[in-house]
Phi, psi and omega in degrees: 000135180269106180260118184290309183258110183283085180199154179270001181289094177199191177205162178277133185288318185246050183303120174075013184270321178084166185294317181294315178298320179299312181295318179299318180300315183284337170295316178294323177299316180298317179295317180300313182294326178293316179296317178299311182298320179295319179297316178296319178300316179300317181299307186286332174292330176292323176297322182296335178278348178288163181290158177297143177270139184288342182255151175292122183248343185237013176289150179050049188301318180303315179292325176299316182294317181297312181294325179290321178299321178297315180297314185289313184290329179280343182057031187298325180286329178292327180284344184298107178064018180205082182299317180300311180298323179295315178295316181301309183291325178296315180299316181294311185293311181296321178295315180298313180297321178297316179295323177295313180297320179300319178295319179295326178297316178299314179296323181296320179287311188294320185248007178239272188295320182287311183294318186269325187240355182069022182256125175247129179237351185274065182197172177063218183298323179298314180298317182295317177296315178305310183297319180295314182296317181296319179293318181296313182286328175296323177294318176301319179302312180294320177298316179299317177297320177299319177297321179294317178297319179298315182291322184283315190256329181270302178288328184055057179308128187299333182296333190271358185240137179185187185289345177263002172292131187214181180299331182296331176294319179292316180299319182299308186289322181285330175295316177299318179298317178298320179295317182294309182291319180298322178298320180289321176298317178300315180296319180297316178295321179299312180297321183293314184283347176264016174085016178052062180304144184301321184293342181285358178298338177296333175277070195297327179287311179298320180294321177297320177294322178299321177296323177295316179299321179293319182294326181270358171081031174292127185278154170255174182302319182294328183269354188297334180248008183248201184294338181277004181300133185231176179298324180297318179295325178301329179277000180090005182256083171272175186297324180295319178296317179295323176297316180297315179296319180292321180300312181290322178298313181296317181295314180295322177295319179295318180293320175301315183298316180298315180295329185281338187312309185288350189253359185205200186305325180301343180298342180297341177296333177264309186294326181295315179296318178299323181292322177292321179298319186266014182294155173260121183299338180254020183304137179091307182289338175229146171250159186290168175309145177271111179285155180294334174264097185292344178301336181289347183246001183275183180228056180287326176221169182294335180284353175283343180285144181286165179299328179290322178293326175290320176298321175307316182297318181286336182282343183297129181260004183064024185289339175077010179297321180297318181295323186289339180254358184288119180293332178294315179295321179296335179263011179065024167287157185280049178232129168229111185305321179299317183295324179298312181297316183283331174298318178296319179296313181300317179297318179298317181291325177294320177297314180297335179270006177101013180288172182275146177283150173210165181301143178290315181215134181190174175279158167094000176078013179263001185248175177296314180238134177279142183302324181297331178298312183283332175296338182282343185291133181262003180052036185276345178073011178297322180298316181291322179295326183276339187292124182283349183243020171061038173291134184259075185306314187297332178297313179287321181297318180293324176300316179296321178293324176299319180296319177301313181296318180298326179278350183076026184261014179284160183295157182297326179294322177289325177298323177297319179296315178303316181296317179301316182293318181296320185274323188236355177079009178214160186283348181272343184076013180277165182292137176300335180295337182270004188297327182262010183295338180298339181282347187299329183276356177280150180266023175211161181271135175272124184298152176264113185292348177280342187251342182215157179285134180226158173283312182251119168270111186268115172271110187285312180099166185296307186292317176295341181271328189239333182275129187300318180295318183282342173299325178297324178292318178299316179294326177295316181293321176300319179297320179297313181296321179294317181296326180277000180057047181262142176278111182218161178201163180235173185263356182051234187285356174273355175275135176235177178299142184289333176097355187304304188281328177291334174293319181288343172276347174117000183271081186286316183296318178295323176299314180297320179299316179294317180298316179298319178299315184292312183294326177293320177294317180297328180297335181268003181249155176250113182202167178257318189221141172267127179244129184247139173286320189260128175302331178295316177295315179305314182294315185289325177291318185286317190251338188248322177304321179296342180278342186283126176267090185296339181297332179298337184252011186300326183260010181272114182292347180277349182262111187276052175213161183237048185243130188232022183245177169268120183280130172057034182299329181263003178070027181289337177259121178285138174239124183233148164282150188300329180295327178292317180294317183286329175300321176298319180295319179295316179299323180279000178078019181284341177245129188276076180238138178247006175083016180230009189292319183245156180228030177287152166263119187231162168233160187232137178256123177283118176292142183301316186285343175267319184276278184302321182291318190232012173056031177256106181241333191271325185305309179299322181294319179296324179291320178298315180295328180294340179273350182097355180292148174269118184268118176253112188292145171293149177302320175259105183224173182052232185290349178261013183298151182259129186297148178287342180102358185268343184286166177063027181089357182300333180298331186256005183246153177251123179239144171274094185225148182212115354275165172294148178305322181292322178293318179297323182291320179290322174301317179300319180297321185273343185240330189253350175283165180298322181280339178058232182295351177283352176290123185266328185224136176261111190261134179235168177221034184209130180300323178294319177299318178303312182297314182294319184282330172296322177291315180295328178296324180282308184292334180272355179077032183252014186301324183270357187256335186202147174257145173257122182226156174270154177305321182298322179293324176297317182296316179298319178296321179293320178299316178298320179294322179295318179294321179296319179296322179295318180296320180295321178295317180295323181292328179286000000 
């Protein structure tokens, strides 16, 4: 026999089990693996029955696996805003993986190198290192499980409890606890009955337990009839018997756990990693191409969901992170993102078990999901940002909304918005001829981008064009561009609503009609960059218009456009939010600001479609600082920002909610920031946010405490202050 490490430091794998026990164990192993394999096969065959996913999910698979392994092993999403949860999950996962690898190493030697090549390596220095690492990581595993038990049962963290909390959650956590503690007890008994060899001190947890067993006088077979005979031995429980009982208890529990994995919560150990591997890097910020057959995107039955959407359901760990950050749930709207995903999963499993079919979504509580639940969604993407396993909630939520729209079950207020857009091209129902009237109060003419070449084609948007409060913002931005001597123009009555939010409410055909109109209009204009006032427009032009295959609608007489290409598929046309464009102008010195013009204490609200959707956090902040204002950050800022409540059609719906998201956000600005009541201005960079917060300021009783202003208005005031200072200097 070729022994690599010449040392006796090793141990017997099946100490005290015997030939019959050995044979019985491997019979159970074979049964366990068969049950496990069948369960995994059932799971993945169910995915195969799901609809095709519109996005490439398995392209560049090696890099996907590597990047996913980094995300999973680092636990970066678990640490996000939850240090305790991150440490807890890291200890459990790293410990579990170490114990799994340790078991595989033993099997690799016993049935691989030793059986086939006569090579033994699990001894000597390797064995000693192995034992130390396994004890250290096993201890972390038990500590992590203890942290989980403390959080679940002692603290009773609200995130972990809901209508989908069940016995399987208890079985899962206690089984892991039993495996961790049982493994150490088994090790302790083994060390004790083998005479506590000196080299086993590296197994510090097991050795410590062996010392405890020795201290309380548990007898071994040799001592059972001698001076070491104890009360425990009198009852027939000597150390060898206890080792045998612990070995079988631990083994049976481990085999049960392995067999159970595909059928319950432990499957997330597989499905979660698969979900991260198959994630869409642009999930949420873009929705898939709209097919000419809209039935392909609806949710009439559970089989309409794609295989990835079904995998999303299985990947959910019930951790409740999505629920804890959802502004709709915080405002007592009837939406809990976790429940929607798990309700769909439960219904699917009931159907597969022979249950009766029912509508996926409808009014009246007779369906899987109630229509009011999905109407509550603000499409803010907070749930997706918080999810540690990359569940793409908005993909499924938008599918449900499409079904609602197809059934005609949308609210009357949303139907009015659809009608306004269809008839007049805007959500206000105002005449398209009035779209450029906001420019009348300017003392210069705003160029028409249809008639002359411009650098910036400025998409103004509905609210800056028709809403009186937001018209002031539009005029401020026009003043900034004029002051910077930038070539810009607008489309006047050829500009229509961008379609972003009505699409997320489910009105896909109207969205395609609007998209087709715009890209066809843009083709007739000469410009370098599209600049958007509204982050919603910015997102949909940048990320979603390029996904639309307009050729599918070329022969549709209902589509009033003649465009048959993929717009901006290669990204040749830059699309910017206005803060990004103006930040460049400030950096280039096009605006004469020195950063001392204003002295307000302000706070800033990150719009969802600019921040979480498109990772733009710095441009608005740099502009605020350029005016001289002192920026006091909101406690929830950047990717943790709290939605204003206007997204996903929320702007046009009336909810009985307390408090409104906008009221809660202003309260946060005045009470939870460092400056507190000293914050003078609540700064926004989105027309919808402006509308929602002006309303929240009134309904919440904050009118006399704080002003709501757009970043553009601050810049214009700073420009005015700079010019005034120059005049005063000149007069002196």
